[in-house]
N, C-alpha and C positions, 0 to 999 in steps of 0.2 A: 639775589635772584638766581645765581648759578646753583646754589645749594637747593633751592626750591625745585628747580628743573631736574636736578639729580634725584631728588626724592620721588618726583612724578615718574621719572624714567625707571627707577627701581621698582616702584609699585606696578608699572606696566609690565616689566619683565616677570615679576612674580605672578601676576594675573595670567600672562601668556603661558608660563610653564604649568600653572594650575589647570588652565583649560586643556592643555595638551595631556596632562595626567588624567583628567576626567574622561577625555575622548579615548585615551588609551585603555582605560578601564571598561568603557562601554563597548569598544570595538577591538577585538583581539585577532590579529592576523597570524595564523599558525603556518609558518613556512615549513615545507617538507625537509626533513633531514636525511631521508633515505632516497637513493636513486630509484627512479621509476615510479614514485608515488606522488600524490597530489596533496596540497595543504587544504586549509579551510578558513572560514571567517566566523568568529563567534561574536554575536551581537547581544549585549546585555538586554534582557527583557524588562520593560518598565513594570510589568506585573506578571502574575502567575498565568501560565497556559498549560494545556494538557492535550495531547493528540494533535496531529496535523493531517489535513486532507486537501486535495485540490479544490480550488474555489474559482472565482472569477479571475480574469487575466490580471496578473501582477499581485494577487493576494492568495492567502491561505485560509482555510476554515479551521477552527479550533474550539476548545472549551475553555472559558476563562475561569478565574478564581471563584466566581459565584455560581459555577456550573451552568452558565448560559452559553448558547451557541454564539460564537464570536468570529470576527474576521481580523486577520493580521495583514496590515498594509504597510507600505514603505514610503516614507517621506524623505526625499533626497536620496543620497547614496547608501547610507547605513542605518539611520534610526528606524525603529519599528513602532507601529501604533496598533494597539489592540482595542477593537471597538465591538461592543455587544450588538449582535444582529437582531436579537429578540430576547425579552426577559423570560426565558424558558430554557430548560425545565426547572432550574433552581432546586434540584434534588440530588441526593447521592447517586452517582452514576457508576457504571462498570466501564471497563476499558474498551469502549466501542464508539466509533464515530463513522457514519456512512453519509456521503453527500451526493447530491445531484445538482451541480452548479447551474446547469441549463434551466432548471425550474426553481432554483433557490431552496431545495429541500435539504434538511439536516435530520439525522436520526441518531439517537443514542438509546441506552436502556439502563434500567436498574432491576436486576433479577428478571422476572417474567414480564415486567412492564416496559413497553417501548414508548419513547417520547419522540414525536415527529413534529417538525415545524416547517411551515411554508413561510420562509422569511421575506418573500416578496409581498404576499398579501396579508402577512402577520396573522396567519391561522396556525393554531396548535392542536395537537391531538395526543391524549394519553391512550395508548392502545395495547390491550392485552388480548391477543387473538385466542389463546387458550389458557386454561388455568388447571393446575394440578401437576402431578409427578409422572404422568403417562409418557410425556415427550420431553426431550432435550431440545432447546432452541438453537438454531444456527444463526450465522451472520446474515442479515437481510441483504437482498440483491436488488439493484435498480433494474426494473424491466423496461421502463420508458422514461428516460431522463428528461425529455422535453415536457412531459405531462405529469411527472411526479408519481409514477405508478411503481409500486414496490412489491417484491416477492418476500414473504416471510416463510421460513422453512423450519420444520421440526422433525426430529428422528426419535424412534422408539427408545425409551430409557432402559430397556432390558428387563423390566419387571412385567411388562404386558406384551403379549405376542399376538395382538389382534391384527395390526398392519404395521408396516415398516415406517412410513413417513406421513406427514401432514403438511400440505402446501396451501398458502393463502396469498392471493393477489389483491392488493389494496390500492385504491385510488384516493390519495389524500386530497387533491383539489376538489373532488366532489363528495368526499367522505363516504365512499361506497366500496363494498367488498365485491370484486369482480369474479373471483374464483375461490372456492373453498373445497378442500377434500371432503369426501363423505365422512359422516360421523365415525370416529374411531381411527380414521386415517386411510391410507391407500398404499399400494405396493411401489408406487413411483415417487422418486425424489427429483424435485426441480433443482438442477445444478446451475445452469447459466443460460441466459437468453441469447440466442443467435439473431433474433429480431424481436420486434414488439409482440409477435404472435408465436414464433417458434422458440421452444426452450429445449436445451439439451437435458435429457432425463436419464435416470438410471432405474431399472426395475430390480427390486429386492424380493427374495423368497426366504422363508425361514428354514434353516438347515437343522433338522432334528438331531442329526449325528453330532454336529459341532455346537449346537445350541447358540446360534447367532444368525443375524440377517446377512445373507450372502447376496452380493450383487450378481444378477443374472445377465443383464445386458444393458446397452446404451442405445438411445434413439432420440430423434427430434420429435417433439410433441407440440401440436398446434392446440393451445389451451382453449381457443375459441370454438374450433370445429371438432375437437377431440381426436383428430387424425394423428396416427403414428407414422413417422417417416423414417425409413432406413436408407442409408447410403454407404458408400465405400468408407467414409471416415468413421461413422458410428460402428460399422462392422469391424474395422481395424481396432478401434478402441476396445470393443467387446472381446474379440478373439485373443487379444494380447493382454487383457486384464490391466490396461493402463490405469495408473492411479492419478487422479486429477484433484487439484485445488484451484478453482477458477473464481475470479471476482473481477470487478471493473478495475483495470490497471494492474491486475495480478495474474501473471502466467499466460495471458492470452491477448491477441490482437486480431480481431475479426477482419479489420480492413486489410491488413497485410496477410491474413490467412495463415496464422501459425499459433501454436501453443507450446508451452514448456510443461513437461509432465515427467512422472517416474515410471520407468520401464522395468518390470520385474526381471531379475536375473534367474534363469533356469537353475533349479536345484538349490536355490538359496531363498528360503521363505521370507526372511525379513530384509533382504538386500535388494536395492533398486538402483538403476543408473538414470541420471538426469538426461533427458533427450529433448530435442526440438522437433515437433511434428508439423509438417506443412501440407497444404492441400490446394487444389485449384478451385475455380469459381463454381464447379459442379460437385464439390466435395469428393473429387477423385484425384488420381495421381498423387497418392499419399507417399510422402518421403519422411524417413526417420533419420535424424542427425544426432548421434551420440555426442555428448559434450565432455567426454573424458579428456580430450586433448587440451582443455582449458585449465585443468587442475593437476596438481602433483599427487603422488601416491599418499594416501591417508587423508586427503582433503575431500570435501563434498560440497555440492551446491544446494543452497536453500531455494526459496521461492524468488521469482523474478518480478520486481516491481517496475512497471513500464510507465514512462512519462505520458501525459495526455496527447502530446504530438507524435508519440510512437517512435521517437528517435533515440531515447535513452533508457537504460535499465540499471537498477540497483539490485545487487544480490549479496547476501551474506555468504562468505566462504567459511565453512566449518572445518574442524580437524586440528585446531590449535589448543594447547593445554596451558593453563595458568600455573602460577607458582604452587598452588595447593591442589593441582590436578583437575581444577574446574575447566569446563569446556568454554573456549573463547572463539570469537568470530572476527573476521575482517570484512569491512564494508568495501565492496568492489563495484565499479561502474563499467558499463559497456556502451559504445556507440552503435546503434542499430541502423545499418545502411547497406544497400546492395553492393557497395564498392568492396565490402569485406567478404572473405570466404564464409559461407553459410549465413551471410547477412549480419555478422557480429564482429566487432573489433576485438583486439586483444583485451584481456582484463586489465583495468587500471585500478591499483590498490590505494587505499588510504593508509595512514600510518598507525592509527590507534587500534587496539583490540577492544572488543566489546562483548557483553553477554548477549545471548540470543534475544531478539525482540521481533515482534510481528505487527505490521500495520502501524508503525510509530511515526515515520516521516512521510514526506510527500514531495513530488516534483512540482515546480511552478516556474513561471517566467518572471524573473526579477526585472524591475524597470531599468536598472543600470547594468546588471551583470548578465542578463539573458537567462537561459535555462539553468536552474539550480536544483539541487536536492536539499531540502530543509529537514533538520532533525532537532530534537530537544537535547540539550547538553547541560548537565549540572557540574559546576566547577567551584572550587574553593578559592577565595581571594587571599591576599597576603595576610589577612587577619584570621584565616581559617574558617570564615563564614561561607556557607554554600550559596552560590548565586545561580540563577537560571538564565541560560543563554539560548538563543536561536542559532544553531550552527548551519552554515551554508557551504555546500560543495559546488563550485562553479563547473558547469559542463564545458566551458571554454578551456578550463585547465585540463580537463580530461582529454579533449580534442588535441590540445597542444602537446600533451604527453604521448598520445598515439602517433602524431606526426613526427615528434622527436625520435621515437623508437623506429619508425619507418625509415627516416633519414639515416639513422645509425646503421640499420641493416643494409641499406644501399651502399654506404661507404665501406662496410665490411665485405 
């Protein structure tokens, strides 16, 4: 009887350690080894996913292995589940995923063809606004997230000098084109919506001397009434030739009235400095905050990816060189709050170096960890086989490191 009990005990111990080993392989906690940095959590993905975007609370939007729009959800503390939202588009796609969680809209593309899905009403649309080589397509911008209205933007390819831009506003819910540039295009580029009616626009003219489309000015444009509106902000952006890259959650927060942009350095054609530009409720009282104080000599700031609640930002810090001279980047986080100078905390670094990437990860609110930044991570296991993980950076760790640094400064 005793020998039988011993056998059962041995089996139980083996099973326990086997389970722990499986859990350890599925969830890897990366503890920081450098002072002042944060760690991460890598969760083994049960299947392939590609690209991450904000979705409904506690979830992320992605593309699964069958090229379908899908959702990543979390069951319990660590495991993840990938569920198809709709059996579409199931085509070869490019590296693009645009979402409007408020209306359940997902967008991707394959070359000139856009694939749009209303995942709530299970409606799909294959949409090719224009065909041919006259224009290069830009990233679609959500004009009205509640109603699923999208802006499609195209720029002159350089071979045709009829007009600089072509803009299309499309209503997926009603399958209706609400606005389309005149045949051949127009001089105005739709950049970013300041409301469902007002769009920040740039006017371009052809420079015969330099043989390129030159930006002449910026303004707000009411696409319904065709009214052009100038204010102190648009005049400032025009006069100082500010370089903008704006998208939902990228470099701009209309609620808090600020944007991150590149300010040209006088006398240096290719050099710019990253700045934060703020304004008041009347688009006046313009303030420019240079962000040089955040970086060391030789470093530079890339684009700011802002969380849906406006409290966190992820930025790639450039200026690092690899073993073979390749350019490498550090992932850095900021807490955005009025308690800090200029509304930004000190930068909190992660440990890993990475190659440049754009629009790969996303902020979301994890059911256990709170606000996190999620990214895709490929790692080799002990057998040398590459596995796909979902990497999570917890914003609670960022805040803890900020507070630790503040306490240290007080003691000193």
